[in-house]
N, C-alpha and C positions, 0 to 999 in steps of 0.2 A: 589414252584417256584425254577427254576434252573438257573444257570448262565453258559454260554459258553464263553470261551476265545479263540479267534483266533489270531494267529500270522502269517501274510502273508509271504510267501517265506522263512519260517524258516526251518532249517535243524537241527535235534537233533542227535548227534553222540555219546553222552556219554552213556555208557552201565551201567546197574545196577551193574555189577561186579566191576566197577571202584569205587564204594562206599566202597569197602573193602580195607584194607591196602595192599600195594604192589600189586595192582590189575593186573598189566601187567604180573606178574609171577604166579598168582593164577591159579591152575588147578582144585582143589577140595575144596569145602566148603560145608560140610554137618552138619546139625543140626538134631540129631536123636530123635526118639520118635513118638508116635501116632500110626503109622502103617507102613507097609513095603514100600508103595509108598512114603510116606512123608520122610522116613528115607533114601531112595535111591536118593532123589532129590538133585542133584548137583546145587548149586546156581550160579555157574560160567556160564554166558551165552556163548553159542556157544560150550560148551563142547561136545566132541564126545565119551566120555567113555561110556561103556555099563555095568553098575553095576548090581550085582545080590546078592541074599541071598543064602548062603549055610547052609543047616540044618534048625534049628528052634531057631533063636534068640528070646528073649522075649521083647515085646514092652511095655514100660511105657509111661506116658504122655510126658515126656521131656528127655527121654534117652532110650537106648536099652541095653540088657544084651547079650554079646557075650562071646566066650571062645575059645575052642580048634578047631580042624579041623571038628568038628561036628556042629558048629554054629558060623558063621562069615560073614563079608561083603566082597565080592570081588568087589573092586572099579572099575575094568576094566582098570586101568592104569598100564603101565609097565615103571616105572621111570628109567631114565638113566642119568649119568652125575651129575651135581649139583642138590641137593634136600634139601627141608626142610619138615619134618614130624611133625605134631602137633596134639595132642590129649588131650581132657579134660575127665578125668577118675575119678570116685568116689572110694575112699579108695583103691588105686592101690594095687593089691595083692603082696605078697612077691617076687614071681618069675613068670613073665608072659611077653610075647611079645605082646605089645598093638597094634602096627601099624607098618607094614613093609612088606618086601619081603623076602621069605624064600627059600633057595636053597635045604636044607635037614634038618635032625634032629638037626644039630649042627650049620650050617652056615646061614647067612642072613644079611640083612640090616634093622635095626628096632630100635624103641624106646620102652622101657619097664622097667622092674625091674628084678633084680637078687640078691638073698640073702638079700632082703630088701633095696637095693640101686637102685636109678634111673640109667638108662643105655642107651647109644646110641652106637650101634654096627654096624660097616661096615665090614662084613666078618672077624670078629675076632679082628679088631682094635677098641677098645672100651674104653670109659671113664665112670666113675661112680660118682654119687653125693649122699651123705646122705641127709636125710630130712624127715620131717613128712609125713606120708601117710594117714592122716585122712581127710576126706572131699573131695570136688571136687578139683582136681589138674590139673594144666597146665604143660604138658611135651612137649618139642620140641627138635628135633635133626636137626642140620644144617650142611650140607656138602658143602663147597664152593671150589673155585679153589685151595686154599692153606690152608684150615683150616677144622677142624671137631670139632663141639661144641655141648654140651648138656646143655639145659636150663630147670630149674624148678623155680617155684615161691613159696615162703613161706611168708604168711601174706602180699601178695602184693609186695614183694621185689624179684627182679630177682637175681638168683644165676646161675653160669655157670661153666662148666669145659671145658677147651680147651686142645686139645692134637694133636700130629702130624698127619697130613693126609698122609697116606701111599699108598692109592689106587687111581687110576685115576678116577674111576667112581663107582657109585652104579650100580650093575648088573641089566640087563634087566629081571625082574621077576614081576609077578602080585602083585600089592599092596593090602594088606588085612588089615581089621580092625579085630583084633583077628586072629584066624585060625592057631595057632601053637600048635603042639601036646602036648607041656609041659604046656599049659596055664591052669590057673584057670579061672573061670567065673569072668567077671568084667562089670561094668556099664560105658557106654561111652555116653557123651552128645553131643560132637562135634569133628570133625576131619577136618584137612586142609592139603593140599599138594601143595607145590610150586616147580617149576622147577628152583630154584635158592637157593643158600645157603644164608639165611637171616642173616643180621647183628644183633648185640645186640639191636640197636635202632629200627630196623624193627620188631624184636621179641616183643619188648615192645609195639609197635603200635598194633600188632596182639593181644597180651594179653589184652590190654585195650578194644579193639573192642569186643573180646569174653566175657570179664567180663561184659560189658554193655549189650550185646545182650542176654547172658544167664540169666542175672538178670531179664530181661523181660519175660523169660520163666520159672522163678521160681527157678533158680539154682544160688547159691552163690559160686563164684569161689574164692578160697583162694589166 
């Protein structure tokens, strides 16, 4: 037996993307794993990006392994102006660009690690945070109208590094997950991109959303 419910003259305008934190500024929400098609599926409705895989990433059930310019995800986005980059990475390597846009071998706008420290770099203007790199880690870089901040979580607690914003915009270059020549391989379970510099409170909302959603996918976010 089935039950049908009809609501006469009703109009539903709420989109699925609005279930995500700060939905009006969400451009990319990817949960990786399974296969290529699933990993390229942007959950933000109405998105017009055209993602692609470069090289041969490795697909596990609930994450993918990417690395240098021989295996990465091209998201199809070219961010400019205010941005927030977020990635959930397992055992982040000592020095790697995890998510960002790269101008050349030295310059770019990215979240990652350098000499064992977490880092958010906007063409050389960078801040760093120390912290444990064991397990699944949440890393976010937020560039607003008048701030540049790096966020990581340790045992569920938010830590951040604020520093002077000296550039007007993130440059117009393709956003990649992995894909820098210096990179070591790493496992990534989720990535998000916003066209706004998120506040500490908004970052906390995203962290809680990802922690809950990834737990359902068998991943424990520290």
